[in-house]
VORO-684449 format. One record per residue (C-alpha): z, x, y negated. Coordinates in pm, whole numbers, padded with zeros to 5 digits, always signed. Each point is the difference from the previous one (the first is absolute). Example, Ala and Ser with C-alpha at 12.3 -4.5 7.8 and 13.67 -1.06 7.14 Angstrom:
% residues 2
+00780+01230+00450;-00066+00137-00344;
***
This chain:
% residues 241
+28002+08576-20358;+00017+00248-00287;+00326-00117-00160;+00304+00226-00029;+00249-00232-00177;+00137-00346+00071;-00101-00112-00349;-00361+00097+00064;+00002-00172+00338;+00130-00319-00166;-00278+00022-00259;-00272+00017+00265;+00165-00278+00199;-00003-00225-00306;-00366+00082-00068;-00095-00073+00361;+00179-00336+00006;-00152-00103-00333;-00348+00073+00135;+00035-00141+00351;+00287-00252-00002;+00040-00132-00355;+00228-00283+00119;+00262+00252+00115;+00245+00095-00274;+00172+00338+00012;+00325+00119-00155;+00123+00357+00043;+00324+00168-00104;+00108+00361+00044;+00341+00161-00042;+00137+00331+00122;+00140-00167+00311;-00244-00279+00082;-00356-00117-00048;-00095-00364+00049;-00334-00175+00046;+00019-00378-00034;-00309-00212+00073;-00062-00372-00030;-00266-00270-00021;+00120-00235-00279;+00054-00369+00078;-00110+00029+00362;+00217+00046+00309;-00224-00116+00286;-00035+00184+00331;-00324+00175-00097;+00152+00153-00312;+00306+00100+00200;-00231+00182+00243;-00188+00171-00284;+00319+00120-00167;+00170+00122+00319;-00318+00181+00111;-00028+00160-00341;+00361+00122+00019;-00067+00144+00347;-00307+00188-00124;+00174+00135-00311;+00302+00118+00200;-00226+00179+00249;-00186+00176-00282;+00325+00107-00163;+00119+00147+00331;-00326+00193+00038;+00013+00129-00357;+00366+00097-00014;+00081+00369+00020;+00330-00076+00172;+00105-00280+00230;+00096-00297-00214;+00192-00312+00088;-00213-00302-00084;+00144-00352+00002;-00217-00312-00015;+00113-00351-00084;-00141-00350+00045;+00148-00349-00041;-00137-00082+00348;+00176+00273+00198;+00062-00071+00371;+00168+00209+00269;-00335+00096+00154;-00116+00180-00318;-00049+00379+00035;+00278+00244-00087;+00045+00050-00373;-00046-00364-00099;+00273-00223-00138;+00040-00345-00156;-00002-00025-00380;-00127-00237-00268;-00301+00217-00081;-00284+00184+00172;+00089+00360-00081;+00020+00365+00106;+00293+00227-00082;+00007+00377+00047;+00136+00319-00152;-00253+00174-00228;-00128+00336+00116;-00285+00247-00035;-00325-00107+00158;-00193+00238+00221;-00338-00173+00005;-00154+00237-00254;+00069+00294+00233;-00227-00141+00268;-00360+00110+00031;-00170-00338-00029;-00327+00143-00133;-00108+00128+00337;+00012-00354+00137;-00179-00159-00300;+00237-00293+00014;-00105-00115-00345;-00340-00092+00147;+00156-00167+00301;+00244-00195-00218;-00292-00159-00183;-00136-00134+00328;+00340-00134+00105;+00032-00183-00334;-00349-00146+00042;+00086-00125+00348;+00328-00146-00127;-00181-00184-00279;-00244-00150+00249;+00282-00135+00215;+00196-00173-00276;-00175-00336+00027;+00078-00072+00367;+00328-00169+00098;-00016+00041+00381;+00264+00197+00188;-00273+00246+00106;-00081+00064-00364;+00369+00042-00081;+00032+00266+00271;-00309+00183-00127;+00137+00001-00356;+00332+00136+00120;-00171+00269+00211;-00205+00126-00293;+00295-00020-00241;+00218+00208+00235;-00261+00261+00098;+00095+00357-00086;-00305+00043+00047;+00026-00061+00377;+00032-00365+00090;+00351-00109+00107;+00099-00100+00352;+00070-00355+00108;+00372+00086+00003;-00016+00097-00369;-00199-00311-00091;+00240-00221+00197;+00300+00139-00189;-00178-00056-00332;-00075-00363+00091;+00349-00051+00152;-00153-00096+00334;+00002+00149+00347;-00314+00180+00128;-00038-00274+00261;+00004-00269-00269;-00259+00189-00205;-00226+00026+00304;+00050-00367+00086;-00085-00120-00350;-00307+00223-00010;-00104-00134+00339;+00020-00355-00138;-00269+00109-00246;-00209+00165+00275;+00095+00353-00102;+00239+00279+00098;+00162+00296-00172;-00205+00267+00174;-00328-00166-00102;+00115-00029-00362;+00101+00366-00005;-00328+00114+00154;-00206-00211-00243;+00181+00145-00302;-00036+00354+00136;-00373-00055+00045;-00037-00125-00359;+00196+00293-00143;-00184+00247+00226;-00338-00128-00122;+00115+00050-00358;+00120+00356+00059;-00319+00098+00183;-00192-00069-00322;+00203+00271-00177;-00106+00347+00111;+00335+00142-00109;+00160-00152+00308;-00040+00211+00311;-00004-00181+00333;+00335+00156+00088;+00156-00126-00325;-00140-00350+00062;+00152+00002+00348;+00336+00114-00144;+00005-00261-00277;-00080-00275+00250;+00291+00108+00220;-00180+00176+00286;+00182+00314+00108;-00268+00101+00250;-00374+00038-00084;-00092-00150+00338;+00189-00322-00082;-00176-00027-00337;-00343+00063+00155;+00066-00263+00266;+00100-00260-00261;-00293+00095-00222;-00260-00048+00274;+00156-00337+00081;-00040-00103-00365;-00348+00135-00072;-00157+00086+00342;-00090+00345-00140;+00181+00325-00080;+00145+00055-00351;-00266+00252-00106;-00277-00253+00069;+00167-00280-00191;+00082+00228-00293;-00366+00101-00017;-00109-00364-00002;+00246-00092-00272;-00104+00294-00217;-00362-00120+00031;+00097-00352-00097;-00075-00149+00340;
***
């Protein structure tokens, strides 16, 4: 979130993949006209690895769009392209992203006021805890946390990332006795509990980061989660209760 050059962004991407997904191999090239990110999992082409690689490309392309100072045209490729894939995808031999290099704007944002470095640590901890499960519910949770910015994504966004329709996502979650709304609420509650322990987060900033535009909506959800108002729960957490 602090990078101002494509080269620096590639460096942090490589460091992140080495730490969290060592099986994923990354190749990057940059010219004056085009930058390319090519990812692969050597010697394996099963459906799970296809899902990992296509999700990773989706996340990287979204981050590049958010960080770019100007609108950039991003093209994504996969050997498994079908007509129902989102706009911007095409068929090719490799899993890759192509775009024209530009100046990033992320460093101009005031991230410090949101203390996203603290929140990122919690997201990474939650992601690590979910890695061992292979259920569809777990897969949706992983995708939700990976695509948070920091607000959790909608079911439409998750469906596009998984190349499924929202109805199919709901149906498959229902088969595992779950649903998207419950997953989203559970993750919000976990992240909210974490932020309440840090005094630097005001209640209004917590509500904003969780995606609540109105204080009343946040307070309603909070009382449903904890049966008490935020001030009371924050006091209990600060006292180690």
